[in-house]
C-alpha atoms as one frame of an Amber mdcrd trajectory, in Angstrom:
protein
  14.045 -11.098  11.992  14.173  -7.601  10.597  11.774  -6.252   8.003  13.135
  -4.235   5.111  12.583  -0.488   5.198  10.260  -1.011   2.216   7.891  -3.141
   4.309   8.380  -0.978   7.402   7.345   2.189   5.568   4.566   0.314   3.800
   3.082  -0.585   7.169   3.578   2.989   8.388   1.821   4.351   5.300  -1.132
   2.032   5.940  -1.249   3.115   9.593  -1.259   6.745   8.473  -4.100   6.163
   6.014  -6.086   4.152   8.565  -5.816   7.015  11.043  -7.612   9.366   8.643
 -11.400   9.681   8.680 -12.873   6.882   6.548 -12.559   7.561   2.835 -10.484
  10.728   3.257  -7.849  11.238   0.592  -4.338  12.416   1.283  -1.191  12.810
  -0.774   1.977  10.792  -1.014   3.796  13.990  -0.083   1.899  14.194   3.195
   2.815  10.605   4.076   6.414  11.197   2.964   6.727  14.339   5.072   5.223
  12.644   8.117   7.796   9.862   8.122  10.765  11.729   6.651  11.346   9.224
   3.868  12.235  10.069   0.283   9.302  10.680  -2.008  10.795   8.373  -4.646
  10.951   5.503  -2.130   7.390   6.154  -0.922   6.033   6.269  -4.483   7.381
   2.741  -5.056   5.875   1.555  -1.766   2.476   3.120  -2.493   2.545   1.611
  -5.986   3.064  -1.899  -4.601   0.409  -1.416  -1.900  -1.967  -0.144  -4.569
  -1.336  -3.140  -6.839  -2.095  -5.419  -3.878  -5.369  -3.565  -3.247  -4.452
  -2.114   0.150  -4.443   1.450  -1.179  -6.685   3.172  -3.699  -4.811   5.774
  -5.739  -6.561   8.400  -7.866  -4.759  10.625 -10.332  -5.676  14.152 -11.227
  -6.669  17.403  -9.587  -8.829  15.812  -6.888  -6.672  12.707  -6.665  -4.673
  11.232  -3.866  -4.474   8.044  -1.886  -6.660   6.340   0.707  -7.193   2.842
   2.017  -8.381   0.498  -0.696 -10.429  -1.619   1.724 -11.567  -1.337   5.333
  -8.801  -1.488   7.944 -10.584  -4.469   9.543  -9.926  -6.488   6.371  -6.209
  -5.724   6.131  -4.308  -8.496   7.923  -0.805  -7.447   8.905   0.691 -10.898
   8.223  -0.604 -10.796   4.656   0.762  -7.289   4.097   4.193  -8.516   5.196
   3.920 -11.546   2.892   3.017  -9.248  -0.013   5.813  -6.754   0.660   8.709
  -8.763   2.077  10.976 -11.244   0.282  11.089 -13.395   3.484  14.151 -15.371
   2.448  16.421 -15.180   5.492  19.397 -17.009   3.995  20.545 -17.934   0.510
  20.204 -21.720   0.267  21.032 -22.024  -3.410  23.648 -24.723  -4.003  25.814
 -22.261  -5.954  26.066 -20.151  -2.813  26.165 -22.734  -0.013  27.846 -26.107
  -0.363  25.954 -27.733   2.565  22.457 -27.079   1.158  21.705 -30.729   0.429
  22.330 -31.718   4.081  21.331 -28.487   5.844  18.650 -28.488   8.517  18.958
 -24.782   9.210  16.735 -23.866   6.253  13.807 -25.845   7.742  14.316 -24.241
  11.159  14.364 -20.782   9.584  11.332 -21.584   7.434   9.415 -22.728  10.528
  10.460 -19.582  12.403   9.240 -17.324   9.587   5.926 -19.185   9.456   5.476
 -18.726  13.233   6.289 -15.029  12.860   3.704 -14.626  10.096   1.046 -16.621
  11.978   1.459 -14.218  14.907   1.100 -11.198  12.607  -2.030 -12.830  11.140
  -3.665 -12.198  14.531  -3.651  -8.443  13.863  -5.515  -6.271  11.420  -4.724
  -2.696  10.515  -7.770  -1.697  12.574  -6.211  -3.322  15.657  -3.218  -1.018
  15.287  -5.153   2.239  15.002  -8.565   1.931  16.672  -8.797   3.981  19.866
  -5.049   4.644  19.700  -5.269   8.197  21.004  -1.478   8.670  21.356  -1.123
   7.782  17.658  -3.898  10.177  16.649  -2.272  12.945  18.686   1.119  12.404
  17.012  -0.313  12.203  13.491  -2.731  15.099  14.046   0.180  17.249  15.269
   2.146  16.283  12.156  -0.795  17.121   9.885  -1.316  20.509  11.510   2.383
  21.379  11.285   2.554  20.188   7.671  -0.348  22.371   6.603   1.007  25.486
   8.376
Protein backbone atom coordinates (compact mmCIF):
# COMPACT_ATOMS: atom_id res chain seq x y z
CA UNK A 1 0.00 0.00 0.00
CA UNK A 2 1.26 3.45 -0.82
CA UNK A 3 0.05 6.62 0.86
CA UNK A 4 -0.70 9.65 -1.26
CA UNK A 5 1.80 12.50 -1.16
CA UNK A 6 -0.93 14.51 0.60
CA UNK A 7 -0.92 12.11 3.56
CA UNK A 8 2.86 11.65 3.41
CA UNK A 9 3.50 15.39 3.68
CA UNK A 10 0.77 15.72 6.28
CA UNK A 11 2.61 13.24 8.48
CA UNK A 12 5.91 15.02 7.79
CA UNK A 13 4.37 18.36 8.75
CA UNK A 14 3.14 16.88 12.03
CA UNK A 15 6.58 15.39 12.70
CA UNK A 16 8.13 18.80 12.06
CA UNK A 17 5.73 20.54 14.43
CA UNK A 18 6.19 17.86 17.09
CA UNK A 19 9.95 18.36 16.95
CA UNK A 20 9.58 22.02 17.96
CA UNK A 21 9.58 23.05 21.62
CA UNK A 22 6.04 22.64 22.99
CA UNK A 23 3.72 25.43 21.89
CA UNK A 24 6.26 27.06 19.57
CA UNK A 25 4.76 28.56 16.43
CA UNK A 26 6.28 28.23 13.00
CA UNK A 27 5.20 29.15 9.49
CA UNK A 28 3.89 27.11 6.61
CA UNK A 29 6.81 28.50 4.62
CA UNK A 30 9.28 26.99 7.07
CA UNK A 31 7.64 23.57 6.78
CA UNK A 32 7.42 23.93 2.99
CA UNK A 33 11.09 24.86 2.70
CA UNK A 34 12.16 22.00 4.95
CA UNK A 35 10.50 19.37 2.79
CA UNK A 36 10.81 21.05 -0.61
CA UNK A 37 7.12 20.82 -1.40
CA UNK A 38 5.04 23.53 -3.05
CA UNK A 39 3.54 26.07 -0.70
CA UNK A 40 0.13 25.71 -2.38
CA UNK A 41 0.14 21.95 -1.70
CA UNK A 42 1.25 22.44 1.92
CA UNK A 43 -1.43 25.07 2.55
CA UNK A 44 -4.10 22.52 1.56
CA UNK A 45 -2.51 19.89 3.80
CA UNK A 46 -2.24 22.25 6.78
CA UNK A 47 -5.85 23.32 6.23
CA UNK A 48 -7.09 19.73 6.42
CA UNK A 49 -4.91 18.95 9.46
CA UNK A 50 -6.23 22.10 11.11
CA UNK A 51 -9.86 21.18 10.43
CA UNK A 52 -9.19 17.77 12.01
CA UNK A 53 -7.71 19.46 15.09
CA UNK A 54 -4.14 18.19 14.67
CA UNK A 55 -2.79 21.67 13.97
CA UNK A 56 -3.69 25.03 15.47
CA UNK A 57 -3.39 27.85 12.94
CA UNK A 58 -3.37 31.53 13.92
CA UNK A 59 -3.64 34.35 11.42
CA UNK A 60 -2.05 37.74 11.71
CA UNK A 61 1.26 39.33 12.59
CA UNK A 62 2.10 36.91 15.40
CA UNK A 63 0.36 33.99 13.72
CA UNK A 64 1.62 30.69 12.49
CA UNK A 65 1.02 27.02 13.06
CA UNK A 66 1.70 24.59 15.89
CA UNK A 67 0.34 21.28 17.09
CA UNK A 68 -3.31 21.51 18.02
CA UNK A 69 -3.02 18.85 20.73
CA UNK A 70 -0.20 17.02 22.49
CA UNK A 71 1.84 14.66 20.31
CA UNK A 72 0.96 11.81 22.72
CA UNK A 73 -2.71 12.18 21.72
CA UNK A 74 -2.15 12.10 17.96
CA UNK A 75 -2.51 8.49 16.79
CA UNK A 76 -0.86 7.89 13.43
CA UNK A 77 -3.55 5.43 12.27
CA UNK A 78 -6.24 8.05 12.84
CA UNK A 79 -4.26 10.71 10.97
CA UNK A 80 -4.02 8.36 7.99
CA UNK A 81 -7.76 7.63 8.19
CA UNK A 82 -8.49 11.37 8.24
CA UNK A 83 -6.16 12.19 5.33
CA UNK A 84 -6.24 9.17 3.03
CA UNK A 85 -9.07 7.98 0.78
CA UNK A 86 -8.08 4.33 1.54
CA UNK A 87 -9.96 2.85 -1.39
CA UNK A 88 -7.41 0.57 -3.05
CA UNK A 89 -9.55 -0.48 -6.01
CA UNK A 90 -12.70 0.79 -7.68
CA UNK A 91 -15.40 -1.80 -6.93
CA UNK A 92 -18.30 0.13 -8.40
CA UNK A 93 -20.36 -2.07 -10.73
CA UNK A 94 -20.06 0.53 -13.51
CA UNK A 95 -16.30 0.05 -13.42
CA UNK A 96 -15.89 -3.66 -12.66
CA UNK A 97 -18.27 -6.31 -13.96
CA UNK A 98 -17.26 -8.96 -11.36
CA UNK A 99 -18.11 -6.83 -8.30
CA UNK A 100 -21.11 -8.91 -7.26
CA UNK A 101 -18.98 -12.10 -7.05
CA UNK A 102 -15.60 -10.60 -6.14
CA UNK A 103 -13.76 -11.71 -3.02
CA UNK A 104 -10.78 -9.47 -3.64
CA UNK A 105 -12.54 -6.43 -2.15
CA UNK A 106 -12.91 -8.21 1.23
CA UNK A 107 -9.26 -9.29 1.19
CA UNK A 108 -8.16 -5.74 0.42
CA UNK A 109 -10.50 -4.31 3.06
CA UNK A 110 -9.05 -6.71 5.65
CA UNK A 111 -5.51 -5.78 4.61
CA UNK A 112 -6.21 -2.06 4.99
CA UNK A 113 -7.74 -2.64 8.42
CA UNK A 114 -4.64 -4.59 9.52
CA UNK A 115 -2.43 -1.79 8.20
CA UNK A 116 -4.40 0.82 10.14
CA UNK A 117 -4.48 -1.28 13.33
CA UNK A 118 -0.67 -1.43 13.20
CA UNK A 119 -0.43 2.34 12.74
CA UNK A 120 -2.80 2.74 15.71
CA UNK A 121 0.05 1.41 17.87
CA UNK A 122 2.02 4.62 17.27
CA UNK A 123 1.50 8.19 18.35
CA UNK A 124 3.23 11.25 16.97
CA UNK A 125 5.24 11.34 20.21
CA UNK A 126 6.58 7.84 19.48
CA UNK A 127 8.01 9.14 16.21
CA UNK A 128 9.82 12.16 17.64
CA UNK A 129 10.65 11.61 21.32
CA UNK A 130 14.38 11.16 21.90
CA UNK A 131 14.93 10.95 18.14
CA UNK A 132 18.23 12.81 18.17
CA UNK A 133 19.05 12.11 14.48
CA UNK A 134 15.71 13.72 13.54
CA UNK A 135 16.36 16.74 15.76
CA UNK A 136 19.81 17.15 14.23
CA UNK A 137 18.41 17.08 10.67
CA UNK A 138 15.55 19.47 11.42
CA UNK A 139 17.72 21.79 13.53
CA UNK A 140 20.24 21.98 10.66
CA UNK A 141 17.39 22.81 8.27
CA UNK A 142 16.05 25.51 10.60
CA UNK A 143 19.47 27.11 11.01
CA UNK A 144 20.11 27.10 7.25
CA UNK A 145 16.63 28.46 6.55
CA UNK A 146 17.08 31.39 8.90
CA UNK A 147 20.54 32.29 7.54
